[in-house]
C-alpha positions as CSV (number, residue, x, y, z in Angstrom):
1,M,-1.4,0.1,13.5
2,V,0.0,2.6,11.1
3,I,3.7,3.2,11.4
4,G,5.7,5.9,9.7
5,N,7.3,9.3,9.9
6,P,9.0,11.9,7.7
7,D,12.5,10.7,8.7
8,T,12.2,7.0,7.9
9,M,12.4,5.3,4.5
10,L,11.9,1.5,4.1
11,N,11.2,-1.0,1.5
12,Y,8.5,-3.7,1.5
13,P,10.7,-6.5,3.0
14,E,11.7,-4.2,5.8
15,A,8.1,-3.2,6.5
16,Q,7.1,-6.9,6.5
17,S,9.9,-7.8,8.9
18,Y,9.0,-5.0,11.3
19,C,5.3,-6.2,11.4
20,E,6.4,-9.8,11.9
21,S,8.7,-8.7,14.8
22,L,5.4,-7.5,16.5
23,N,3.6,-10.8,15.7
24,L,1.6,-8.8,13.1
25,T,1.4,-8.8,9.3
26,V,1.4,-6.1,6.7
27,T,-2.3,-5.4,6.6
28,G,-4.7,-5.3,3.6
29,L,-7.5,-3.0,2.7
30,E,-10.8,-4.8,3.2
31,T,-12.9,-1.7,3.1
32,T,-12.7,1.9,2.0
33,E,-13.0,2.8,5.8
34,E,-9.8,0.9,6.4
35,R,-8.1,2.6,3.5
36,D,-9.2,6.0,4.8
37,F,-8.0,5.2,8.3
38,I,-4.5,4.4,7.0
39,A,-4.4,7.4,4.7
40,I,-5.5,9.8,7.4
41,A,-3.1,8.3,9.9
42,G,-0.3,8.5,7.3
43,V,-0.9,12.3,6.9
44,D,-0.9,12.6,10.7
45,N,2.3,10.6,11.0
46,L,4.1,12.7,8.4
47,G,2.9,16.0,10.1
48,P,1.6,19.2,8.7
49,D,5.0,20.4,7.5
50,Y,5.8,17.4,5.3
51,P,6.6,19.0,2.0
52,Q,5.4,16.3,-0.4
53,F,3.3,13.1,-0.8
54,A,4.6,9.7,0.3
55,G,3.9,6.0,0.0
56,F,2.9,3.6,2.8
57,W,3.1,-0.2,2.2
58,V,0.1,-2.4,2.5
59,S,-0.5,-6.1,1.8
60,G,-0.1,-7.2,-1.8
61,V,2.7,-8.8,-3.9
62,R,2.3,-9.6,-7.5
63,K,2.4,-13.4,-8.2
64,S,5.5,-14.5,-10.2
65,E,3.4,-15.8,-13.1
66,C,2.1,-12.3,-13.5
67,Y,5.6,-10.9,-14.4
68,A,7.2,-13.9,-16.0
69,D,7.4,-14.2,-19.8
70,G,3.9,-14.7,-21.2
71,W,2.1,-12.9,-18.3
72,E,0.0,-11.0,-20.8
73,S,-1.9,-14.2,-21.8
74,I,-3.0,-14.9,-18.2
75,C,-6.4,-13.2,-17.8
76,Y,-6.1,-12.3,-14.2
77,C,-2.6,-10.8,-14.7
78,T,-3.9,-7.8,-16.6
79,G,-5.6,-4.7,-15.4
80,I,-6.3,-4.3,-11.7
81,D,-7.6,-7.8,-11.0
82,M,-6.6,-8.5,-7.4
83,Q,-6.1,-12.2,-8.2
84,Q,-2.7,-11.3,-9.6
85,S,-1.4,-10.7,-6.1
86,T,-0.8,-12.7,-3.0
87,F,-1.6,-11.1,0.4
88,S,0.2,-11.5,3.7
89,D,-3.1,-10.5,5.2
90,N,-4.8,-13.9,4.9
91,Y,-8.0,-12.6,6.4
92,L,-9.0,-10.4,3.4
93,T,-12.3,-11.5,2.0
94,N,-13.0,-8.3,0.1
95,Y,-10.7,-5.9,-1.7
96,A,-12.9,-2.8,-1.7
97,G,-10.3,-0.6,0.0
98,Y,-7.9,-1.1,-2.9
99,T,-8.9,1.9,-5.0
100,W,-6.3,2.3,-7.7
101,D,-4.8,5.6,-8.7
102,Q,-5.4,6.9,-12.2
103,D,-3.6,4.8,-14.9
104,Q,-2.5,2.2,-12.4
105,S,-1.4,-0.6,-12.1
106,N,1.4,0.2,-14.6
107,R,3.6,-2.8,-13.7
108,D,7.1,-2.0,-15.2
109,T,6.9,1.5,-16.7
110,V,9.8,2.6,-14.5
111,G,12.0,0.0,-16.1
112,V,11.8,-2.5,-13.2
113,W,8.8,-4.5,-12.2
114,Q,6.6,-2.8,-9.5
115,N,5.3,-5.9,-7.7
116,C,4.2,-4.5,-4.3
117,I,1.2,-2.3,-3.4
118,Q,1.5,1.1,-1.7
119,V,-1.1,3.5,-0.4
120,W,-0.6,7.1,-1.4
121,I,-0.4,9.5,1.5
122,R,-1.4,12.9,0.1
123,N,-2.2,16.0,2.2
124,A,-4.9,17.8,0.3
125,S,-3.9,21.1,2.0
126,K,-0.4,20.8,0.5
127,F,-1.6,19.8,-3.0
128,P,-5.1,21.4,-3.5
129,N,-4.8,21.2,-7.3
130,N,-3.6,17.6,-7.4
131,V,-5.7,15.7,-4.8
132,N,-9.0,14.7,-6.3
133,E,-11.0,11.6,-6.9
134,T,-8.5,10.0,-9.4
135,L,-5.5,11.1,-7.2
136,A,-7.0,10.8,-3.8
137,N,-5.3,10.3,-0.4
138,G,-5.4,6.6,0.1
139,N,-5.5,5.4,-3.5
140,V,-3.2,2.5,-4.2
141,D,-0.4,2.1,-6.7
142,D,2.1,-0.5,-7.5
143,A,5.7,0.1,-6.5
144,V,9.1,-1.7,-6.6
145,C,9.2,-3.9,-3.5
146,E,12.9,-3.4,-2.8
147,E,12.9,0.4,-3.2
148,S,12.2,3.1,-0.7
149,Y,13.4,6.2,-2.5
150,Y,12.1,7.7,-5.8
151,A,13.0,11.1,-7.1
152,S,9.5,12.5,-6.6
153,Y,8.6,10.7,-3.3
154,Q,9.7,8.2,-0.7
155,M,8.2,5.2,1.1
156,R,7.7,6.6,4.6
157,G,5.6,4.0,6.4
158,F,3.4,0.9,6.4
159,A,0.3,-0.6,8.1
160,C,0.4,-3.7,10.3
161,G,-2.6,-5.6,11.6
162,K,-3.9,-8.9,13.0
163,V,-7.2,-10.6,13.4
164,A,-9.5,-9.1,15.9
165,E,-9.6,-11.2,19.1
166,I,-12.2,-11.5,21.8
167,P,-10.4,-10.8,25.1
168,D,-10.4,-13.6,27.7
169,G,-13.5,-13.3,29.9
170,A,-15.3,-11.0,27.5
171,M,-18.0,-13.5,26.7
């Protein structure tokens, strides 16, 4: 379930709380197909007149040891190693859908630690010169968990999910 619209801004704890109120969790990106589904749904949710790109929250929060003093000496805390994050989506077995944007993850270059993961929602028809393989719709980036507004974009949505279930009587 992809939730978002051009009039809403929310941070990661708010997205997490909303998913939990539905007995769901902020979902992860097991495959590139899941990533693409969320990215396309995000563009659809924002509508054709949305004037800029946006972020949608997905599962992934940086572990505390990966931003505490000395994090640089912990091998999995550098680069884009997914082991540096914990995931509310406990059913992830593969992280293939987490395709990082160019020069990401950049941790604290905004002056505050960016410990959560967002999916970029980019409408290629609005940004034909900027949407390419390294800046693709659906690529991920790290973002400040408690923020929803940045000067150049806003956090406009999130993705919730649950484990697929076999309906009663289906077998």
